[in-house]
Every structure is written in C-alpha cells, then in structure tokens.
C-alpha positions in Angstrom: 124.8 38.7 31.3 121.4 37.3 30.6 121.5 33.9 28.9 118.8 35.0 26.4 120.7 38.0 25.1 123.5 37.4 22.6 126.8 39.1 22.6 126.1 41.4 19.6 122.8 42.6 21.2 124.6 43.3 24.5 127.3 45.3 22.7 124.6 47.3 20.8 123.0 48.1 24.2 126.3 49.2 25.6 127.0 51.5 22.6 123.5 53.0 22.9 124.0 53.7 26.6 127.4 55.2 25.9 126.0 57.4 23.1 123.1 58.6 25.4 125.5 59.3 28.3 127.7 61.3 26.0 124.8 63.4 24.8 123.6 64.0 28.3 127.1 65.1 29.4 127.6 67.4 26.4 124.2 69.0 27.0 124.9 69.5 30.7 125.2 73.1 31.8 126.1 73.8 35.4 123.6 75.8 37.4 126.4 77.7 39.1 127.3 81.0 37.3 131.0 80.4 36.5 133.0 81.2 33.5 134.8 77.8 33.6 133.1 75.1 31.5 133.8 71.6 32.7 134.9 69.3 29.9 134.8 65.5 30.2 137.4 63.4 28.4 136.5 60.3 26.5 137.7 57.9 29.2 135.5 59.6 31.8 132.4 59.4 29.6 133.2 55.8 28.9 133.5 55.1 32.7 130.2 56.8 33.5 128.5 54.9 30.7 129.8 51.6 32.0 128.5 52.5 35.5 125.1 53.4 34.1 125.0 50.2 32.0 125.8 48.0 35.1 123.3 49.9 37.2 120.6 49.3 34.5 121.3 45.6 34.8 121.0 45.7 38.6 117.8 47.7 38.4 116.3 45.3 35.8 117.0 42.3 38.1 115.5 44.1 41.1 112.4 45.0 39.1 112.0 41.4 38.0 112.4 40.1 41.5 109.9 42.6 42.9 107.3 41.6 40.3 108.0 37.9 40.8 107.7 38.3 44.6 104.3 39.8 44.1 103.4 36.9 41.8 103.1 39.0 38.7 104.6 38.7 35.3 104.8 42.5 34.7 106.7 45.2 36.3 104.5 48.1 37.6 105.1 51.6 38.8 105.0 50.4 42.4 108.1 48.2 41.6 109.9 51.2 40.2 109.1 53.3 43.2 110.2 50.5 45.5 113.6 50.6 43.8 113.9 54.2 44.8 113.1 53.5 48.4 116.6 54.4 49.6 116.2 57.9 48.1 113.1 59.2 49.8 112.9 62.5 47.8 113.1 60.6 44.5 110.5 58.1 45.7 108.2 60.9 46.7 108.6 62.7 43.4 107.9 59.4 41.5 104.8 58.8 43.6 103.5 62.4 43.0 104.2 62.0 39.3 102.5 58.6 39.2 99.4 60.0 40.9 99.4 63.0 38.5 99.4 60.6 35.5 96.7 58.5 37.0 94.6 61.6 37.7 95.1 62.8 34.1 94.1 59.4 32.8 91.0 59.4 35.0 90.0 62.9 33.7 90.2 61.6 30.1 87.8 58.8 30.8 84.1 59.5 30.4 82.2 60.1 33.7 79.6 57.4 33.3 79.3 54.3 35.4 80.4 51.1 33.9 77.4 48.9 32.8 76.8 45.9 35.1 77.1 42.6 33.3 75.4 39.4 34.3 78.9 37.9 35.1 79.7 40.8 37.4 76.4 40.5 39.3 76.8 36.7 39.7 80.0 37.0 41.6 83.0 34.7 41.4 83.1 32.2 38.5 81.9 28.7 39.0 85.3 27.2 38.4 86.6 28.7 41.7 89.4 30.4 39.9 89.5 34.2 39.8 89.8 35.7 36.4 93.0 37.6 35.8 92.7 41.3 35.9 93.9 43.6 33.2 97.2 45.1 34.2 97.5 48.8 34.1 101.0 49.9 33.2 102.4 53.3 33.0 105.6 54.7 31.5 107.1 57.4 33.5 109.5 59.8 31.8 112.2 60.3 34.4 113.5 63.4 32.6 110.3 65.2 33.6 111.0 64.7 37.4 112.5 67.7 38.9 
C-alpha cells in the first residue's frame, strides 16, 4: 500500500474495481455459439477483482519506475507500451493505436509553419540549462484495442 493513500481511499478503489469487474463479467458474451451461458458466482468475481486490483498496483509501480529511469516526472505512452513488452501482439496494437492518435492529432493542427522567435534563432539559453519541453501525454482507451 502506498503511504500517501489512506485506508478509506484504498477501500473505495477496491470497491470501484470490484464493481467494474462485475459489470464487465456480466456484459461478457462468449464468441462461441453455444446454448450454455457461463455464470460466475460472487466469490469468483471477487477473486478476479482482487487479482485485477493487485495487477493495477504492480503496473503503477512499473510505470513510475520507467518514468523515473528516464528522468521524467510523467508517465508517457512509451512507458505503457514498455509494460506490454512481454505480450508482443498487445504491444504492437498499442503502438499502432498510439501512432493513429498522433496522426489524428497532427491532422487537426493547422498546416502552417511555426513562427520563428528570437529565442529559437539564438540557440541555447545563456544560463547553460536547457528549458524543459512541454510534455505531450495521451490517454489510450484500452477498450478500443481489438
């Protein structure tokens, strides 16, 4: 458990994950054409929710570690794709989806060159320190991945 998250908040997160897992399982329809409908009992749903909740914690720590290793304060899509490195098909789908989002974002931008400022023409700043770049973050809806 993270030291900055109190017990009540943690319980609320667990309940939210449990609720979401239950909704996903109830909405699941097998792709195989069978007459038998699989039912999950409450204990099974609770066990799946607990696995998902623990996996979220592991994933969050991994994402923070990847960002910290890259000397960044923010998690990027590259970090998320790096977490999927052991599942090549998922990683490829995530890369394709990320590229698609970037292309769509580029298409929405006007096609005019950025005006050159005096600071850009002068080169690096006199202080010797590079100015921080604006971070571009994306939110990828995993439900849209096939």
